[in-house]
DRENDO-1510 file (C-alpha; in Angstrom, 1 decimal, always signed):
<recs>
REC; n; res; u; v; w
REC; 1; MET; +29.6; +45.7; -81.8 .
REC; 2; PRO; +31.1; +45.1; -78.4 .
REC; 3; ARG; +29.1; +42.9; -76.0 .
REC; 4; PRO; +27.7; +44.6; -72.9 .
REC; 5; ILE; +29.5; +43.9; -69.7 .
REC; 6; THR; +27.3; +42.5; -66.9 .
REC; 7; VAL; +28.4; +43.7; -63.5 .
REC; 8; VAL; +27.6; +41.2; -60.8 .
REC; 9; PRO; +27.2; +43.0; -57.4 .
REC; 10; ARG; +29.4; +41.7; -54.7 .
REC; 11; PRO; +27.5; +40.4; -51.7 .
REC; 12; GLU; +27.6; +42.5; -48.6 .
REC; 13; PRO; +29.9; +41.3; -45.8 .
REC; 14; LEU; +26.8; +40.7; -43.6 .
REC; 15; VAL; +25.3; +38.4; -46.2 .
REC; 16; LEU; +28.5; +36.5; -46.5 .
REC; 17; TRP; +28.8; +36.1; -42.8 .
REC; 18; ARG; +25.2; +34.6; -42.6 .
REC; 19; ARG; +26.0; +32.1; -45.4 .
REC; 20; LEU; +29.1; +31.0; -43.6 .
REC; 21; VAL; +27.2; +30.5; -40.3 .
REC; 22; VAL; +24.4; +28.5; -42.0 .
REC; 23; LEU; +27.0; +26.3; -43.8 .
REC; 24; ALA; +29.0; +25.7; -40.6 .
REC; 25; ALA; +25.8; +24.7; -38.8 .
REC; 26; GLY; +24.9; +22.3; -41.5 .
REC; 27; LEU; +28.3; +20.7; -41.4 .
REC; 28; ILE; +28.2; +20.3; -37.7 .
REC; 29; PHE; +24.7; +18.7; -37.9 .
REC; 30; VAL; +25.8; +16.2; -40.5 .
REC; 31; SER; +29.0; +15.3; -38.7 .
REC; 32; SER; +27.0; +14.7; -35.5 .
REC; 33; LEU; +24.7; +12.3; -37.3 .
REC; 34; LEU; +27.6; +10.4; -38.7 .
REC; 35; ALA; +29.4; +10.2; -35.4 .
REC; 36; ALA; +26.3; +9.1; -33.4 .
REC; 37; PRO; +25.9; +5.3; -32.9 .
REC; 38; VAL; +23.1; +3.7; -34.8 .
REC; 39; ALA; +20.4; +2.4; -32.4 .
REC; 40; SER; +19.1; -1.1; -33.0 .
REC; 41; ALA; +15.5; -1.5; -34.0 .
REC; 42; GLY; +14.7; -3.5; -30.8 .
REC; 43; GLU; +16.4; -1.1; -28.3 .
REC; 44; ILE; +14.3; +0.0; -25.4 .
REC; 45; PRO; +14.6; +3.6; -24.2 .
REC; 46; GLU; +16.5; +3.9; -21.0 .
REC; 47; MET; +13.8; +6.1; -19.5 .
REC; 48; HIS; +11.3; +3.3; -20.0 .
REC; 49; ARG; +13.4; +0.9; -18.1 .
REC; 50; ARG; +13.9; +3.3; -15.3 .
REC; 51; SER; +10.1; +3.9; -15.0 .
REC; 52; VAL; +9.4; +0.2; -14.7 .
REC; 53; LEU; +12.2; -0.2; -12.1 .
REC; 54; ALA; +10.9; +2.7; -10.1 .
REC; 55; LEU; +7.4; +1.2; -10.0 .
REC; 56; LEU; +8.5; -2.3; -9.0 .
REC; 57; MET; +10.6; -0.9; -6.2 .
REC; 58; SER; +8.2; +1.8; -5.1 .
REC; 59; PRO; +7.7; +2.0; -1.3 .
REC; 60; ARG; +4.1; +3.0; -1.9 .
REC; 61; GLY; +3.1; -0.6; -2.7 .
REC; 62; PHE; +2.8; -2.8; -5.7 .
REC; 63; PRO; +1.8; -0.9; -8.9 .
REC; 64; THR; -1.5; -1.4; -10.6 .
REC; 65; LYS; -2.0; -2.6; -14.1 .
REC; 66; ALA; -2.8; +0.9; -15.3 .
REC; 67; GLN; +0.5; +2.3; -13.8 .
REC; 68; VAL; +2.6; -0.4; -15.4 .
REC; 69; TRP; +0.9; +0.0; -18.8 .
REC; 70; ARG; +1.5; +3.8; -18.8 .
REC; 71; THR; +5.3; +3.4; -18.6 .
REC; 72; GLY; +5.6; +3.0; -22.4 .
REC; 73; LYS; +5.1; +0.6; -25.2 .
REC; 74; LEU; +3.4; -2.5; -23.9 .
REC; 75; GLU; +5.6; -4.9; -25.9 .
REC; 76; ASP; +8.7; -3.2; -24.5 .
REC; 77; THR; +7.3; -3.3; -20.9 .
REC; 78; ASN; +6.6; -7.0; -21.3 .
REC; 79; ARG; +10.1; -7.5; -22.5 .
REC; 80; ILE; +11.6; -5.5; -19.6 .
REC; 81; LEU; +9.6; -7.6; -17.0 .
REC; 82; THR; +10.6; -10.9; -18.6 .
REC; 83; GLU; +14.3; -9.8; -18.6 .
REC; 84; LEU; +14.1; -8.8; -14.9 .
REC; 85; ALA; +12.3; -12.0; -13.9 .
REC; 86; ALA; +15.0; -14.1; -15.5 .
REC; 87; ASP; +18.0; -12.0; -14.2 .
REC; 88; THR; +19.6; -14.0; -11.5 .
REC; 89; GLN; +21.9; -11.1; -10.6 .
REC; 90; ALA; +19.0; -8.7; -9.9 .
REC; 91; ASN; +17.7; -7.8; -6.5 .
REC; 92; ILE; +15.5; -10.6; -5.1 .
REC; 93; VAL; +12.6; -8.2; -4.5 .
REC; 94; LEU; +12.9; -6.8; -8.0 .
REC; 95; GLN; +12.8; -10.3; -9.5 .
REC; 96; LEU; +9.8; -11.4; -7.5 .
REC; 97; ASN; +7.9; -8.2; -8.3 .
REC; 98; ALA; +8.7; -8.6; -12.0 .
REC; 99; VAL; +7.3; -12.1; -11.9 .
REC; 100; ARG; +4.2; -10.8; -10.2 .
REC; 101; ALA; +3.8; -7.9; -12.7 .
REC; 102; LEU; +3.9; -10.3; -15.6 .
REC; 103; GLU; +0.3; -11.3; -14.8 .
REC; 104; TYR; -0.7; -7.9; -16.4 .
REC; 105; PHE; +0.6; -9.3; -19.7 .
REC; 106; PRO; -1.1; -12.6; -20.8 .
REC; 107; THR; +1.1; -13.1; -23.8 .
REC; 108; LYS; +2.9; -16.0; -25.3 .
REC; 109; LYS; +6.2; -14.5; -24.3 .
REC; 110; THR; +5.1; -14.3; -20.7 .
REC; 111; GLU; +4.0; -17.9; -20.7 .
REC; 112; GLU; +7.2; -19.2; -22.2 .
REC; 113; VAL; +9.4; -17.3; -19.8 .
REC; 114; LEU; +7.5; -18.2; -16.7 .
REC; 115; MET; +7.3; -21.9; -17.7 .
REC; 116; THR; +11.0; -21.9; -18.4 .
REC; 117; LEU; +11.8; -20.4; -15.1 .
REC; 118; LEU; +9.5; -22.7; -13.3 .
REC; 119; TYR; +11.4; -25.8; -14.4 .
REC; 120; SER; +14.8; -24.3; -14.3 .
REC; 121; ARG; +17.3; -25.7; -11.8 .
REC; 122; GLY; +18.3; -23.6; -8.8 .
REC; 123; GLN; +15.0; -21.7; -8.4 .
REC; 124; SER; +14.2; -20.9; -4.8 .
REC; 125; ALA; +10.9; -21.8; -3.2 .
REC; 126; ALA; +10.0; -18.1; -3.1 .
REC; 127; HIS; +10.6; -17.9; -6.9 .
REC; 128; LYS; +8.5; -21.0; -7.6 .
REC; 129; ARG; +5.7; -19.8; -5.4 .
REC; 130; ALA; +5.6; -16.4; -7.2 .
REC; 131; ILE; +5.8; -18.1; -10.7 .
REC; 132; LEU; +3.0; -20.5; -9.9 .
REC; 133; ARG; +0.7; -17.7; -8.7 .
REC; 134; SER; +1.5; -15.5; -11.7 .
REC; 135; LEU; +0.7; -18.4; -14.1 .
REC; 136; ALA; -2.6; -19.2; -12.4 .
REC; 137; ARG; -3.7; -15.6; -12.3 .
REC; 138; THR; -2.6; -14.9; -15.9 .
REC; 139; PHE; -3.7; -18.0; -17.8 .
REC; 140; GLY; -6.4; -19.5; -15.5 .
REC; 141; VAL; -7.7; -23.0; -16.0 .
REC; 142; ARG; -5.1; -23.8; -18.7 .
REC; 143; MET; -2.5; -24.0; -15.9 .
REC; 144; TYR; -4.5; -26.4; -13.7 .
REC; 145; PHE; -2.6; -29.5; -14.8 .
REC; 146; GLU; +0.7; -27.6; -14.7 .
REC; 147; ILE; +0.3; -26.6; -11.1 .
REC; 148; LEU; -1.2; -29.9; -9.9 .
REC; 149; PRO; +2.1; -31.8; -9.7 .
REC; 150; PHE; +3.6; -29.2; -7.4 .
REC; 151; LEU; +1.0; -30.1; -4.7 .
REC; 152; ARG; +3.1; -33.2; -4.3 .
REC; 153; ASP; +6.5; -31.5; -4.3 .
REC; 154; TYR; +8.9; -32.7; -1.6 .
REC; 155; GLU; +9.3; -29.2; -0.2 .
REC; 156; PRO; +6.4; -28.0; +1.9 .
REC; 157; LYS; +6.8; -24.3; +1.0 .
REC; 158; ILE; +6.3; -25.2; -2.7 .
REC; 159; ARG; +3.3; -27.3; -1.9 .
REC; 160; ALA; +1.8; -24.4; +0.1 .
REC; 161; GLY; +2.5; -22.1; -2.8 .
REC; 162; ALA; +0.9; -24.4; -5.3 .
REC; 163; ALA; -2.2; -24.6; -3.0 .
REC; 164; MET; -2.5; -20.8; -3.0 .
REC; 165; ALA; -1.9; -20.6; -6.7 .
REC; 166; ILE; -4.5; -23.2; -7.7 .
REC; 167; ALA; -7.0; -21.4; -5.6 .
REC; 168; GLU; -6.7; -18.5; -8.1 .
REC; 169; ILE; -8.1; -20.7; -10.8 .
REC; 170; ASP; -11.9; -20.5; -11.3 .
REC; 171; ASP; -12.7; -24.2; -11.8 .
REC; 172; GLY; -15.1; -26.6; -10.0 .
REC; 173; ARG; -12.4; -29.1; -9.3 .
REC; 174; VAL; -10.3; -26.8; -7.1 .
REC; 175; LYS; -12.6; -26.8; -4.1 .
REC; 176; SER; -12.7; -30.5; -3.6 .
REC; 177; LEU; -8.9; -30.6; -4.3 .
REC; 178; LEU; -8.2; -28.2; -1.4 .
REC; 179; MET; -10.6; -29.9; +0.9 .
REC; 180; ASN; -8.9; -33.2; +0.2 .
REC; 181; LEU; -5.5; -31.5; +0.9 .
REC; 182; LEU; -6.8; -30.5; +4.3 .
REC; 183; GLU; -7.4; -34.1; +5.2 .
REC; 184; THR; -4.3; -35.7; +3.8 .
REC; 185; GLU; -1.5; -33.1; +4.1 .
REC; 186; PRO; +0.8; -33.7; +7.1 .
REC; 187; GLU; +2.4; -30.3; +7.1 .
REC; 188; ILE; +0.6; -27.5; +8.9 .
REC; 189; GLU; +2.0; -24.9; +6.6 .
REC; 190; VAL; +0.4; -26.5; +3.6 .
REC; 191; ARG; -2.9; -27.1; +5.4 .
REC; 192; LEU; -3.0; -23.4; +6.3 .
REC; 193; ALA; -2.4; -22.5; +2.7 .
REC; 194; ALA; -5.3; -24.8; +1.6 .
REC; 195; GLU; -7.5; -23.0; +4.2 .
REC; 196; ARG; -6.6; -19.7; +2.8 .
REC; 197; GLY; -7.3; -21.0; -0.7 .
REC; 198; LEU; -10.8; -22.1; +0.3 .
REC; 199; VAL; -11.3; -18.6; +1.7 .
REC; 200; ILE; -10.3; -17.2; -1.7 .
REC; 201; LEU; -12.9; -19.5; -3.4 .
REC; 202; GLU; -15.6; -18.5; -0.9 .
REC; 203; GLU; -15.0; -14.7; -1.5 .
REC; 204; ARG; -15.0; -15.2; -5.2 .
REC; 205; GLU; -18.3; -17.1; -5.0 .
REC; 206; LYS; -19.8; -14.3; -2.9 .
REC; 207; SER; -18.5; -11.7; -5.3 .
REC; 208; GLU; -20.0; -13.5; -8.3 .
REC; 209; ALA; -23.3; -14.0; -6.5 .
REC; 210; GLY; -23.5; -10.3; -5.6 .
REC; 211; LYS; -23.2; -9.1; -9.2 .
REC; 212; VAL; -26.4; -7.6; -10.5 .
REC; 213; ASN; -27.5; -8.8; -13.9 .
REC; 214; THR; -27.8; -5.6; -16.0 .
REC; 215; GLU; -28.5; -7.4; -19.2 .
REC; 216; PHE; -32.1; -6.0; -19.4 .
REC; 217; GLU; -31.4; -2.7; -17.7 .
REC; 218; GLY; -33.1; +0.1; -19.5 .
REC; 219; GLN; -35.4; -2.2; -21.5 .
REC; 220; ASP; -39.2; -2.6; -21.1 .
REC; 221; LEU; -40.1; -5.4; -18.8 .
REC; 222; VAL; -42.2; -8.2; -20.3 .
REC; 223; ASP; -44.4; -10.8; -18.8 .
REC; 224; PRO; -42.2; -13.9; -18.4 .
REC; 225; LEU; -45.3; -16.1; -18.7 .
REC; 226; ARG; -46.1; -14.9; -22.2 .
REC; 227; LEU; -44.2; -16.7; -24.9 .
REC; 228; ASP; -44.7; -14.1; -27.7 .
REC; 229; ASN; -44.2; -10.9; -25.6 .
REC; 230; GLU; -45.2; -9.0; -28.7 .
REC; 231; VAL; -49.0; -8.8; -28.7 .
REC; 232; VAL; -50.3; -6.3; -26.2 .
REC; 233; ILE; -53.9; -6.9; -25.0 .
REC; 234; GLU; -55.5; -3.6; -24.1 .
REC; 235; PRO; -57.8; -3.8; -21.1 .
REC; 236; ASP; -61.5; -3.7; -21.8 .
REC; 237; PRO; -62.8; -0.2; -20.8 .
REC; 238; ARG; -66.2; -1.6; -19.9 .
REC; 239; ALA; -64.7; -3.8; -17.3 .
REC; 240; GLU; -63.4; -0.7; -15.5 .
REC; 241; ARG; -66.9; +0.9; -15.2 .
REC; 242; PRO; -68.6; +0.4; -11.9 .
REC; 243; ARG; -71.4; -2.2; -12.0 .
REC; 244; ARG; -75.0; -0.9; -11.5 .
REC; 245; PRO; -76.7; -2.3; -8.5 .
REC; 246; GLN; -79.3; -5.0; -9.3 .
REC; 247; ARG; -82.6; -5.7; -7.6 .
REC; 248; THR; -81.3; -9.0; -6.5 .
REC; 249; ASP; -78.6; -7.1; -4.5 .
REC; 250; ARG; -81.1; -5.5; -2.2 .
REC; 251; PRO; -81.4; -7.1; +1.2 .
REC; 252; GLN; -84.4; -9.3; +1.8 .
</recs>
């Protein structure tokens, strides 16, 4: 018995055309992936770099911490700023603003880069002043003994920068240090910086004194003379009744 012949219908021309279009599109997509350069894992998007540069060079003033943080991944922003701060070929204003903006990133990377730049040869007085200030504002009292030697630098501009920088550190030793500088420093520029530093200290003290302690806000007040503050003694209702006049109260 002969086998039945199965007739396979030929696809319509429109279906063939669609298949060819899909196949061609797939080949183009794959070839574009193969031809595209492979981006390194640590590459920073160009748009991120442009955003940071635009903020640092903005005519509206120095950017806030929130503005800098919104530009992209914080780790990448920190890296962009450290690269700009160390770039000797960059615009001087851009360099100094990058150093200043690093105070928004109190990381180990920031400390290493700023300390390296501080002790690098060929740094101008403006760079050292900016670096000292950024270190003081970012890391506080840990930088006290790092900044201290620069108060004896041979260049008055650097001594003045160190005086302004150390005033940013909230430490009890700073006030007496600046007052002593006023008496012993021969250069007027450095003495003026010490005076401005003392003003910074005074304003900080006023600000801290003006802070309202809200620790117990919203809580029931207790008698500070009571040690337990738990047992509540209700007033005696008989003590609140008016006293009846006695015979002895009548005038004689």
